[in-house]
C-alpha positions as CSV (number, residue, x, y, z in Angstrom):
1,M,99.5,155.6,188.0
2,L,101.2,152.2,188.4
3,A,103.8,153.9,190.8
4,D,101.2,155.1,193.0
5,A,100.0,151.5,193.7
6,L,103.4,150.5,194.8
7,P,103.9,150.3,198.7
8,D,106.4,152.8,200.4
9,D,106.9,150.5,203.5
10,L,109.8,147.8,202.9
11,S,108.1,145.0,204.4
12,A,104.8,145.6,202.6
13,A,107.0,145.6,199.2
14,H,108.6,142.2,200.3
15,A,105.0,140.7,201.1
16,M,103.8,141.8,197.6
17,I,106.9,140.3,195.9
18,L,106.2,137.1,197.6
19,E,102.6,137.0,196.5
20,L,103.3,138.0,193.1
21,T,106.0,135.0,193.1
22,A,103.6,132.5,194.3
23,A,101.0,133.5,191.7
24,L,103.7,133.3,188.9
25,Q,104.6,129.9,189.9
26,E,101.1,128.8,190.1
27,T,100.5,130.2,186.6
28,N,103.6,128.3,185.1
29,A,102.3,125.0,186.7
30,T,99.1,125.8,184.9
31,I,100.7,126.6,181.6
32,A,102.9,123.5,181.7
33,I,100.0,121.2,182.5
34,K,98.2,122.8,179.4
35,D,101.3,122.5,177.2
36,E,101.5,118.8,178.2
37,A,97.9,118.2,177.1
38,I,98.5,120.2,173.9
39,G,101.6,118.2,173.1
40,Y,99.9,115.0,173.8
41,R,96.6,116.4,171.7
42,D,99.0,117.4,168.8
43,V,100.6,113.7,168.8
44,E,97.3,112.2,168.8
45,V,96.1,114.5,166.0
46,A,99.2,113.7,163.8
47,R,98.3,110.0,164.4
48,L,94.8,110.3,163.3
49,M,95.9,112.4,160.3
50,L,98.3,109.7,159.2
51,I,95.3,107.2,159.5
52,I,93.1,109.4,157.6
53,K,95.7,110.0,154.7
54,K,96.3,106.3,154.5
55,L,92.7,105.5,154.2
56,Q,92.2,108.1,151.6
57,R,95.3,106.7,149.8
58,H,94.0,103.2,150.4
59,Q,90.2,104.2,148.9
60,F,91.1,107.0,146.1
61,G,95.0,106.3,145.5
62,K,97.2,103.7,144.0
63,R,98.1,100.8,146.0
64,S,101.8,100.7,145.1
65,E,104.2,103.3,145.9
66,K,105.7,103.0,142.6
67,L,104.4,105.2,139.7
68,D,102.3,103.2,137.6
69,E,102.9,103.4,133.9
70,G,99.4,103.4,133.0
71,Q,98.7,106.6,135.1
72,L,101.9,108.2,133.8
73,A,100.7,107.4,130.2
74,L,97.4,109.0,130.7
75,G,99.1,112.2,132.0
76,L,101.7,112.2,129.0
77,E,99.1,111.6,126.2
78,D,97.4,114.9,126.7
79,L,100.8,116.6,126.8
80,E,102.1,114.8,123.6
81,A,98.9,115.6,121.9
82,A,99.1,119.3,122.9
83,V,102.9,119.4,121.4
84,A,101.6,117.9,118.3
85,G,98.9,120.4,117.8
86,A,101.3,123.2,118.3
87,E,103.9,121.4,115.8
88,A,101.2,121.1,113.3
89,A,100.2,124.9,113.7
90,R,104.0,125.8,113.2
91,E,104.3,123.7,110.1
92,A,100.9,125.1,108.6
93,A,102.4,128.7,109.1
94,L,105.8,127.7,107.4
95,R,103.8,126.4,104.4
96,R,101.8,129.8,104.1
97,R,105.1,131.6,104.1
98,N,106.7,128.8,101.5
99,E,109.4,128.2,104.0
100,P,110.9,124.7,104.4
101,R,111.1,123.0,107.5
102,A,114.7,123.0,108.7
103,D,114.3,120.6,111.9
104,K,112.2,117.8,110.2
105,K,112.4,114.8,112.5
106,P,112.1,111.4,111.3
107,R,108.8,109.7,112.0
108,Q,108.8,106.8,114.2
109,R,107.9,103.5,112.2
110,C,106.1,100.4,113.3
111,K,106.8,97.2,111.8
112,F,103.3,95.9,111.1
113,P,102.7,92.0,111.7
114,A,102.7,89.7,108.7
115,H,99.1,88.5,109.3
116,L,97.5,91.9,108.5
117,P,96.1,91.9,105.0
118,R,97.9,94.3,102.6
119,I,95.9,96.3,100.2
120,E,98.1,97.7,97.5
121,V,97.3,101.2,96.0
122,V,99.5,102.4,93.0
123,V,99.7,106.1,92.5
124,D,101.2,106.3,89.0
125,I,101.6,108.9,86.5
126,D,99.0,109.7,83.8
127,D,101.5,110.2,80.6
128,K,104.5,107.9,80.4
129,S,106.4,109.5,77.7
130,C,109.4,111.5,78.3
131,P,108.7,115.4,78.5
132,C,111.9,116.1,76.7
133,C,111.9,113.9,73.7
134,G,108.8,112.0,73.7
135,G,110.2,108.6,74.1
136,A,109.0,105.9,76.2
137,L,109.8,105.9,80.0
138,H,110.7,102.7,81.8
139,Q,110.3,102.1,85.7
140,I,113.8,102.3,87.4
141,G,112.4,101.8,90.9
142,E,109.7,103.0,93.1
143,D,108.9,104.0,96.6
144,V,106.8,102.0,99.1
145,S,105.2,103.1,102.3
146,E,102.8,101.4,104.7
147,R,100.2,103.1,106.7
148,L,97.8,101.4,109.2
149,D,94.4,101.5,108.0
150,V,90.9,100.3,109.8
151,V,87.7,98.9,108.7
152,P,85.3,99.9,111.6
153,A,83.4,96.7,113.2
154,R,81.2,95.2,110.5
155,Y,79.0,92.6,111.3
156,S,77.6,90.1,108.8
157,V,74.8,87.6,108.6
158,L,75.6,84.0,108.1
159,V,73.1,82.4,106.0
160,T,73.0,78.6,106.2
161,R,70.9,76.7,103.6
162,R,70.3,72.9,104.1
163,P,68.8,71.7,100.7
164,K,66.1,68.8,101.0
165,Y,66.2,66.0,98.5
166,A,63.7,63.2,97.7
167,C,63.2,60.4,95.0
168,R,60.8,61.0,92.4
169,G,60.2,57.1,92.2
170,C,59.6,56.9,95.8
171,T,56.8,58.5,98.1
172,D,58.5,58.5,101.4
173,G,61.8,59.7,102.6
174,V,63.6,63.0,102.6
175,V,67.3,63.3,102.5
176,Q,68.9,66.5,104.1
177,A,72.2,67.2,105.7
178,P,72.1,67.5,109.4
179,A,72.2,71.1,110.8
180,P,75.5,72.3,112.1
181,A,75.6,72.3,116.1
182,R,75.2,75.6,117.6
183,L,75.9,76.8,121.2
184,I,72.8,78.7,121.2
185,E,70.2,76.3,119.7
186,S,67.8,78.5,117.4
187,G,69.8,81.3,118.3
188,I,71.2,84.4,116.5
189,P,74.9,84.4,117.3
190,T,77.7,82.3,116.1
191,E,80.5,81.1,118.3
192,A,82.6,84.0,116.9
193,M,79.9,86.5,117.8
194,I,79.9,84.9,121.6
195,A,83.5,84.8,121.9
196,S,83.7,88.6,120.8
197,V,81.0,89.4,123.3
198,L,83.1,87.8,126.1
199,V,86.3,89.3,125.2
200,A,84.5,92.7,125.1
201,K,83.0,92.3,128.5
202,Y,85.9,90.6,130.5
203,A,88.9,91.6,128.5
204,D,88.2,95.1,127.5
205,H,85.6,95.8,130.5
206,C,82.6,96.9,128.2
207,P,79.5,95.8,129.8
208,L,76.8,94.3,128.0
209,Y,74.4,97.2,128.0
210,R,77.4,99.1,126.1
211,Q,77.6,96.4,123.7
212,H,74.2,96.4,123.0
213,Q,74.1,100.3,122.3
214,I,77.0,99.7,119.9
215,L,75.0,96.9,118.1
216,G,72.1,99.3,118.1
217,R,74.0,101.9,116.5
218,Q,74.2,99.6,113.3
219,A,70.3,98.8,113.5
220,I,71.0,95.5,115.1
221,L,68.2,95.4,117.3
222,F,67.2,92.5,119.8
223,D,66.4,91.8,123.5
224,R,69.5,92.8,125.6
225,S,68.9,89.9,127.8
226,A,69.8,87.5,125.0
227,M,73.5,88.6,125.2
228,A,73.5,87.6,128.8
229,D,72.0,84.4,127.9
230,W,75.0,83.9,125.7
231,V,77.6,84.8,128.5
232,G,75.7,82.4,130.6
233,R,75.9,79.2,128.3
234,A,79.4,80.1,127.3
235,G,80.4,79.8,130.7
236,F,78.7,76.6,131.3
237,V,80.4,74.9,128.7
238,L,83.8,76.5,129.3
239,K,83.8,75.5,132.9
240,P,85.3,72.0,132.7
241,I,88.5,73.6,131.0
242,A,88.9,76.1,134.1
243,L,88.6,73.2,136.5
244,R,91.3,71.2,134.5
245,M,93.5,74.1,134.5
246,L,93.0,74.6,138.4
247,A,94.0,70.7,138.7
248,L,96.8,71.1,136.7
249,L,98.1,74.4,138.7
250,K,97.7,72.6,141.8
251,E,100.2,69.9,140.5
252,S,102.8,72.5,140.7
253,G,105.2,73.3,143.5
254,K,104.8,76.8,143.9
255,L,101.6,79.1,143.6
256,F,100.5,82.3,144.4
257,C,97.1,83.2,145.9
258,D,95.1,86.4,146.5
259,E,91.5,87.5,146.4
260,T,89.7,90.7,145.6
261,T,86.0,91.5,146.4
262,A,83.3,91.1,143.7
263,P,80.0,92.8,144.4
264,V,76.8,90.7,143.9
265,L,73.3,91.9,143.5
266,D,71.3,90.3,146.5
267,P,67.7,90.3,144.9
268,G,66.0,89.5,148.2
269,R,67.2,92.9,149.9
270,G,67.5,95.0,146.6
271,K,71.3,95.7,147.5
272,T,74.5,94.2,146.7
273,K,76.4,92.0,148.9
274,T,80.0,91.5,148.9
275,G,81.7,88.2,147.3
276,Y,85.2,87.4,146.6
277,L,87.1,86.3,143.4
278,W,90.0,84.1,144.5
279,A,93.1,84.1,142.2
280,I,95.4,81.1,141.9
281,V,98.4,81.6,139.9
282,R,101.3,79.8,138.5
283,D,104.2,82.1,137.2
284,D,107.6,80.5,137.1
285,R,109.2,82.8,134.6
286,A,111.4,84.7,136.9
287,W,113.3,81.7,137.7
288,S,112.9,80.1,134.2
289,G,110.6,77.3,135.3
290,P,109.6,74.6,132.9
291,E,105.6,75.1,133.2
292,P,103.7,77.8,131.4
293,P,102.1,80.5,133.4
294,G,98.4,80.4,134.2
295,V,95.7,81.7,136.4
296,V,92.5,80.3,137.6
297,F,89.6,82.5,139.5
298,T,87.2,80.9,141.6
299,Y,84.2,83.0,143.1
300,A,82.9,82.3,146.7
301,P,80.3,84.7,148.6
302,S,82.8,84.8,151.6
303,R,86.3,85.1,152.5
304,S,86.8,82.5,155.1
305,G,89.8,80.1,155.1
306,A,87.3,77.4,154.1
307,V,87.1,78.7,150.4
308,A,90.9,78.7,150.2
309,R,91.0,75.2,151.8
310,A,88.7,73.7,149.1
311,A,90.1,75.6,146.2
312,L,93.7,74.3,147.2
313,K,92.7,71.0,148.4
314,G,95.4,68.5,147.0
315,F,98.3,71.4,146.5
316,K,101.7,70.4,148.2
317,G,104.3,73.2,148.0
318,V,105.0,76.9,148.6
319,L,101.9,79.1,148.5
320,Q,103.0,82.8,148.2
321,V,100.4,85.2,149.8
322,D,99.9,88.5,151.6
323,G,99.5,89.0,155.1
324,Y,95.8,87.9,155.5
325,A,95.3,86.0,158.8
326,G,93.0,83.6,156.9
327,Y,96.0,81.8,155.1
328,N,97.7,81.0,158.2
329,A,95.3,78.1,159.1
330,L,96.0,76.5,155.7
331,A,99.6,75.9,156.7
332,D,98.3,74.1,159.9
333,D,95.2,72.5,158.6
334,R,95.4,68.8,158.9
335,R,92.5,68.6,156.5
336,M,94.8,69.4,153.7
337,D,96.6,66.5,152.1
338,E,100.0,67.9,153.1
339,A,100.7,71.1,155.2
340,L,101.3,74.1,153.0
341,T,104.3,76.3,153.3
342,L,103.7,79.9,153.2
343,A,105.8,82.8,151.9
344,F,104.7,86.3,152.5
345,C,105.0,89.5,150.5
346,W,107.4,92.3,151.0
347,A,105.4,94.7,148.9
348,H,102.8,94.9,151.4
349,W,105.3,95.5,154.2
350,R,107.1,97.9,152.2
351,R,103.8,100.0,151.5
352,D,103.2,100.4,155.1
353,F,106.7,102.0,155.6
354,F,105.9,104.3,152.3
355,D,102.6,105.4,154.0
356,L,104.6,106.6,157.2
357,A,107.1,108.4,155.2
358,E,104.5,109.8,153.0
359,G,102.6,111.1,156.2
360,G,105.6,113.3,157.5
361,S,109.1,113.2,158.8
362,A,109.8,109.4,159.5
363,P,113.6,108.7,159.3
364,I,113.3,105.2,160.5
365,A,110.6,104.5,157.9
366,S,112.8,106.0,155.2
367,E,115.7,104.1,156.0
368,A,113.8,100.8,156.0
369,L,112.6,101.8,152.7
370,A,116.0,102.3,151.3
371,R,117.2,99.1,153.0
372,I,114.2,97.1,151.4
373,A,115.1,98.9,147.9
374,E,118.6,97.2,148.2
375,L,116.9,93.9,148.5
376,Y,114.8,94.4,145.3
377,A,118.1,95.7,143.3
378,V,119.4,92.2,144.0
379,E,116.2,90.7,142.5
380,A,116.2,92.7,139.5
381,S,119.7,91.6,138.8
382,I,119.0,87.9,139.1
383,R,115.5,87.9,137.5
384,G,115.4,85.0,134.7
385,R,118.2,82.9,136.2
386,S,117.6,79.3,137.5
387,A,116.3,78.9,140.7
388,D,119.8,77.3,142.2
389,A,121.6,80.5,140.9
390,R,119.2,82.8,142.6
391,R,119.4,80.9,145.9
392,T,123.1,81.1,145.4
393,E,123.0,84.8,144.8
394,R,120.6,85.6,147.7
395,A,122.7,83.7,150.1
396,A,125.4,86.1,149.4
397,R,124.0,89.2,148.7
398,S,120.6,89.4,150.1
399,K,120.7,87.3,153.5
400,P,123.1,89.8,154.8
401,L,120.9,92.6,153.8
402,A,117.9,91.0,155.5
403,L,119.6,90.3,158.6
404,A,121.0,94.0,159.0
405,L,117.3,95.3,158.2
406,Y,115.8,93.1,161.1
407,A,118.5,94.1,163.5
408,F,118.0,97.7,162.7
409,L,114.3,97.5,163.1
410,E,114.3,95.4,166.3
411,E,116.9,97.9,167.7
412,K,114.7,101.1,166.8
413,L,111.5,99.2,168.0
414,S,113.0,99.3,171.5
415,R,113.2,103.1,171.4
416,I,109.8,104.1,170.0
417,S,106.4,104.4,171.6
418,Q,105.0,100.7,171.4
419,G,101.5,102.2,170.4
420,S,102.7,104.2,167.4
421,E,101.9,103.4,164.0
422,L,105.5,102.9,163.2
423,A,105.8,100.1,165.9
424,K,102.8,98.3,164.5
425,V,104.5,98.3,161.1
426,I,107.8,96.8,162.5
427,R,105.8,94.4,164.6
428,Y,104.0,93.4,161.2
429,G,107.2,92.3,159.7
430,L,108.9,90.8,162.8
431,K,105.8,88.5,163.3
432,R,106.1,87.2,159.8
433,R,109.6,87.0,159.4
434,E,110.0,83.3,158.7
435,G,107.6,83.7,155.7
436,L,108.9,87.0,154.7
437,T,113.0,85.6,154.6
438,R,111.8,82.1,153.1
439,F,112.8,83.5,149.6
440,L,116.2,83.5,150.9
441,D,116.4,79.7,150.7
442,D,114.4,79.0,147.9
443,G,115.2,80.3,144.3
444,R,111.5,79.6,143.0
445,I,109.9,82.3,145.5
446,E,109.6,85.8,144.7
447,M,109.8,88.6,147.2
448,D,106.2,89.8,146.8
449,T,102.9,88.9,145.5
450,N,102.8,91.5,142.6
451,N,102.3,88.5,140.1
452,V,99.0,87.8,141.1
453,E,97.9,91.4,142.0
454,R,98.7,92.4,138.3
455,L,96.3,89.6,137.3
456,I,93.5,90.9,139.8
457,R,93.9,94.6,138.5
458,P,91.7,93.6,135.3
459,L,89.0,92.3,137.6
460,T,88.8,95.7,139.5
461,L,88.6,97.6,136.2
462,N,85.7,95.3,135.0
463,R,84.0,95.7,138.6
464,K,84.1,99.5,138.3
465,N,82.5,99.2,134.7
466,A,79.9,96.8,135.5
467,L,79.2,97.9,139.1
468,F,78.3,94.3,140.2
469,A,77.5,90.8,139.1
470,G,73.9,90.0,138.8
471,S,74.0,86.9,140.9
472,D,76.2,84.2,142.4
473,E,76.2,82.4,139.3
474,G,77.0,85.3,137.2
475,A,80.1,85.9,139.3
476,A,80.8,82.3,138.9
477,N,80.5,82.5,135.2
478,W,83.0,85.7,135.4
479,A,85.6,83.9,137.1
480,T,85.5,81.1,134.6
481,V,85.7,83.3,131.4
482,A,88.3,85.5,133.3
483,S,90.5,82.4,134.0
484,L,90.7,81.7,130.1
485,I,91.2,85.1,129.0
486,E,93.8,86.1,131.5
487,T,95.7,83.0,131.0
488,C,95.6,83.8,127.1
489,K,97.0,87.3,127.7
490,L,99.8,85.7,130.1
491,I,101.0,83.6,127.2
492,A,100.4,86.1,124.2
493,V,97.4,84.1,122.8
494,E,94.8,86.2,121.2
495,P,91.5,85.5,123.6
496,G,89.1,86.0,120.9
497,A,90.5,83.5,118.5
498,Y,91.3,81.0,121.1
499,L,87.7,81.2,122.5
500,T,86.0,81.0,119.0
501,D,88.0,77.9,118.3
502,V,87.2,76.4,121.6
503,L,83.5,77.0,121.6
504,E,83.2,75.7,118.1
505,K,84.9,72.2,119.1
506,L,83.0,72.0,122.3
507,V,79.5,72.3,120.4
508,N,80.6,69.9,118.1
509,A,81.0,67.0,120.8
510,W,84.7,67.3,121.5
511,P,85.6,64.2,123.5
512,S,86.1,65.0,127.2
513,A,89.3,62.6,127.2
514,R,91.0,65.1,125.0
515,L,90.1,68.4,127.2
516,D,93.7,69.0,127.8
517,D,94.1,69.6,124.0
518,L,91.7,72.6,124.6
519,L,93.7,74.3,127.2
520,P,95.3,77.8,126.4
521,W,98.8,76.5,126.6
522,K,98.3,73.6,123.9
523,Y,96.5,76.6,121.9
524,A,99.7,78.5,121.9
525,V,101.7,75.7,120.9
526,A,99.4,74.7,117.9
């Protein structure tokens, strides 16, 4: 029994109590050390988990904290289809019971464009005599409805005949009309066919091998490498237009710039290497600028500042970019004609705060997000106004908000661990404060680089479908054609019609002095 182990002598009992007290203190000290180690470990685990979540989101998730409309549509379309299926089943049941629909809703109508051909079908009665008296019926009106129809892609063969003529009284000399010029000499495609292949590949993200399969289903069989030849030759003749577009963009006072990876096959190693497509964008619609929007992509096998320096040589103005350090050298590079002024992107900074807030309890990050949202609310209210009006509104409304945000973050930075992720995010914005707040004093500058990121997104879709470019030259062709197609989409020009027209003019010896007349902007006006 426990009581039998207790001493009867008082001094012995005191000694036992002291011994047990010392042992208890030693145990508590050991526990405290372990708790401290566990607490540090928990903090470290939380930090590493946050990094893992951020990497997973970067790799597999959407880049923006806003809900993407396209992703939302993907989820809703199946739900809407299921609702329509259930509605059809209910209507069928009502018809079987000869019960009318009590809640019939009007169908959503679409106003069809005028350029679509109209094929009229008249549904008339067979007997036009009155069922009562037998007299002739006369028309008093009609009901007209329009439905959208489609003829599946139908290919045709363009047969060109060139008669030959000779004189019966002469023995030499044959007269014949010259053969029309072609982009592919002795080839099978028309310029319209080549334009269709380019649009399918670079606008609709359908690789050549899939297009070859589509043609094969209609028994149009030829070597698939021929389509690659069409694309390469088209890129060659279109390149001067893209270069001219770039020269005109660099005459602007404000541009966006960003880059994205472009996997390229490296034949020597049998693997792919990482190249880069650089996007240079002019989009002044937010402040009603006079110049039309446009984008030019250039390919380079590296991401070094030398690539941006070569592409932007001659540009004098504001360049809006993300936080990539390679752009910083451009602003101080004496080899540029004039030092660039850099404006940075709030969306990238906001995204870091969003990652912290999503990773767990982060009241400082959540407060920063709320304050940044107030700045974006001001931007939404002044979009489309003149640069001077935007600058005035920003001085009155946005500048106090930005100053308060920086004061808030500086005060919180002094209180938190300097090695934490939150501290790193705060220091990112403090270090780039001048570039981030430059929009407050210039109405032409946007708060972020979303304009250029939206234009890069189609390249990433094409990259996922095609996996890689076959060579550096193929990636350069990709950049040329994408420049024209994405510019057409920006200014609401149908890319297929534009490319067909331009290719036909180029192969018929269009004068280089009139190259500006082939730009997408001129085509839109025409």
